[in-house]
N, C-alpha and C positions, 0 to 999 in steps of 0.2 A: 504493498499499501504506500505511493507516493507520496498522498495527500491526507490531511486528517478529514479537514472540511475541503468539498468543491464547488464552487456557485459559479454558474450559466447566467448570463442573459436576464439578471432579475430582475422583475417592474414588477409598480405596485401604486396603483392612485387609488384617492379616496376623489369621488366627487367628480371636480374638475382639477385637484389638483394632484400633478405627478408627480409623488414623494422622492419615487425612489423608477430610474428614467431606464440607466443599464447601467447592473453591476453583476461583473465579475472578477473574482481570486478566487484565491487557494491558499490553505495554508497547510506548512507541511510539521509532523511533529518535532519539539521542540524551538517553535519559532514562533517569536511572537512581531501579531502584523497589525500593525496601525493602519484605523482610517480616523482621515485629521481632516474635519471638514469644521465651519462655523452651526453655531443653531440651527437647524432649516436646513439644513442639508442632505440629510437623507438616511446618516449613523443609525439615528436608534428605530426608522422602519426597518432598516435592511437588518436588522439583529435581531430583530420579533419575526422576521420570515425566518433566518439561520435557524432561532429556534424553537421553531416550529406554534409562536405563535400566533403567525399571522400565515394567512396562506397566500403567497405569489399571486399575482394577475396573470404571469408569465416566466416562464425560466423553471431553474434545477436547482438546486441544493441537495447533496451527499453529504451526509456522515459517517468516514470510517464506508464508505461504499454502499450507506443505503439512505435512499431516496427520503427527504425529511419532510414528512409536512403535520397539520395537525396531529392528526392520529400517529403517529408513527412512533410507540413505543421504543422501539430498540433503539433507532436514534436520538432520541430525546436523552437516554438513559445516559452514555455516553457525551451531554450537555453541562455543563457549569454554568449558570446564568448567575449574573452577581449587574440585576437592574441601576440603573440610575436614581429610581429609589428606595429609599430604604427599606429593607423586605424582613423584621424584625420581630420581636416585642417585647415591647419593654419594660415589663412585668417581671418579665423572666431572664435568670441570672444572662452572665455568657455561654456556660456551658449546660446551662437548661438551652436553650436557643439552641446552637448545633445538637443537640441528643433532641429532641423535638424534631428539628430536620430532618437526622439521619435514619428517624424510622419513618418518615415521611416517607425515603427512599426507598423504602424497603429492607434496610440493614439490619441486621442482627444489634440484640442487646448489646455481646459482647462485641462485635465490629465498633456499632458505634462508639460503645466507653475506648477503646482502643485509638479509633481515629480525633475523636472529641480533644484529646490528649494531643496527639500529633498535630492539630488543626492549628489548638491553643498555641504551640510552638511557636510555627510556620507566623501566625498575622500577630504574635508580640503581644498574648494579652492572656497569656498561662498565670501571673500575678495578679488580675482581676478577673478569672474565670468565675466565681460564684458572686459577681457584686452584679446586681440588675443592672439589665442592657438601658435602662430611662437615667444611669446615673456618671450613664460611660457619655467623655467628651465626644462632638462629633467627626473629628477623626477617629476615635476608637470606634465609632459604631460604622464607620465605614468599613473599617477592618473585620469585625464581626460578619458586614454583611459578605468582605469575597469568603470570609472562613467557611460559609451555609457554601458556599456554590464550592468550594475543594472535597466537600466530607464526602461524597460516592466517591473519587479518583475520575474524574473525568476525564476521557481523554481531548477534552476541548473543552476553557473556560472561555466568557464571554463577560468583557468589564465593559460596564457603559458609562463614560463619565465617573471614574469611581472617587474621582478628587472633589467637585464638584460642591463649592463649601467647605470647605476645612482649612486651618491654620497651615502656614509651611512648614512647622514641626511632621504635623501628620501627616502629610502629601509625602513628605520626605521617607518618612516609614511606610506607606503601601508605597510608594514606588519601590523600595527598598525588597518589600512580601512579594512586589510584581516579576521582579527583577530574577530571583530566586528560581519562580516555579515553572523556567522555563530549562533551568539545567536537570533539572525531572523529565526533562521529554514531556513536556505536555505544551499542546500547539494553545497560543495564547488568544482570541483578540481583543484590539486594546482601540475602543473608540475614544476621543478627545479633540476638543480643540485649544488645547493648549503645544504648541510648537516645538515645547524647550523637551515636554514628556512624550512627545515623538519621538525626536535626535536618542532620546537618553534608552527607550526601551524599544523601539521597535527594530528587528532587523529588516524587514521591508515595513514600506508604506504607502498605503494609495490615496491621493488629494482625490476628496468627493467635494463636488460643488451641484447643486441642485438636481440630484439625483444619479450627477455619474461620474463614475472613478475617469479623470480627468488625464491623470500621469499614478504612473505605479513603478514602485523600484526602490532600491537602498535612500539611504541619505546620499551618501556619495551621486545613486543614479543622479535621483532630481534635481542637485546643488548643477549636477554637470549639463544641465540641460540649457542652464543658463549662464555657466559658469566661465569659458571663456568672456561673458562680458565685466564691466565693472558694475556695482551699484554707486549711486554717488547722490548724496538728501542733499539739498537746495532748500536753504532756513533763509524764507524770503517774509519782507513785508509788501503790502501791498494786497494785488487780486491775486493767490495761488493760483484759482484757474485756467486763468487768464495765462499764469507763465509756462504751467504742466503743458498747454495745449502749443506753444512759442517754441517748446522746446521739443517736443514730439514732433515737430515737425521737422528739425535736424536729422540731413539722412543718415548721420551715427547711432542715430537712437532707434532702439526698440520698443518702448514701452515712457510713460512721463505722466505719473500722477501725482492730486492735490490729492496728501493729507496733511489735516491742520493747518500748521504755518510751515508748511513744506511740502518742495517738490521733489516726489522719489524719481531715480530715473535710472534706464539697463541703459547701456549703450558699449561699445567699440572702444577700447582706448580713451580713458579717461583723460591722462595725462595730457593727450595732444586736442583732445574735443572742452576740455570743459575753458576754455576761453566763451567757444561760441553759446553753450551754453547762458555762460554768465551773459552771452551779450542778449540771445533771445530774453530771458528774463528780465531782461533790461530795459528792452523794446516795447514793452508790454507795461512799462511802467513800475516794476517791482523792484525793490531794491532786495540783494543781496545779502546778509547777514555773516551766513554760517554755512562752512561746508562741509561734507562727510564722505571719504570714499572707501569702501569693505567691500568684503565678497560675500556673493549672496550667501541667504539661510531657507531654510524652505517656507517660514512667511514671506518672503520676497518669490521664492519661488509659487507660493500659491498667488502673491497677487499678478506675477504676472500671467498667470495661465489663469484667469480667471477675470483678473480686470478690477479685486478688489481685496481690501484688507483681512484678515484670514479673522480678525475680531468682528468684524460686522456681520 
């Protein structure tokens, strides 16, 4: 079996809204695969179909070679889903939450006991196992949520925006837990709109926008799409949009976008073309008060491919 998960041509509409237009990818054992895109890009709808919660309008999903549908119990048993909304019982302790969900998965009492202790260690909650989950911090609740998804030894773990709304320390603890999972051979599907999380965790990344995968590859492969170009940020006063339009007309510039008080340009040879950029901005009455030049990152790739910033 070359892949744990294989998705081909997924589509899903809700009335006139085409939430997922065309999504295809696969994940190998031990690989962490990221779906990177803004809120509303179709990430959660995609994973709902992959987990068997929604039936696609078109396309096919297989998990370990078995077709996934809302009634496919064998395929579902191989998946651990960690939803964006917390799915824990606040009146139960951390240990009791894990034991309850373990029994729902059909695990024996002995297996539940053993696995609960293992999972508490993985998510770093062994010392708080017997405290009520309602007393946990937001980050601890998120880690417990992840632990529930791990209980039954899934072959594919799906994490939907697992660090939303947590403090930086808890966020780092969650990321460290996720990093350790792939070393155990688990396939991980990780959705996020945080570029730095995708860069840190994911072996391969799909950039998703308006329900479609617009680019896919390793971090290096994605950056290489525009790496021969330089990223130049011009901090300006005056009409930023007019300055961006003037810069975009230059032959060496492949894209120029207005971002708050900056014009963000991708171009060939920043050193030789910087005077022309300054002149273009000045031609529409804008004044350049600062210039930075650096290598593009994943957010710049997203902006280049979609025409909007990742946070939009």
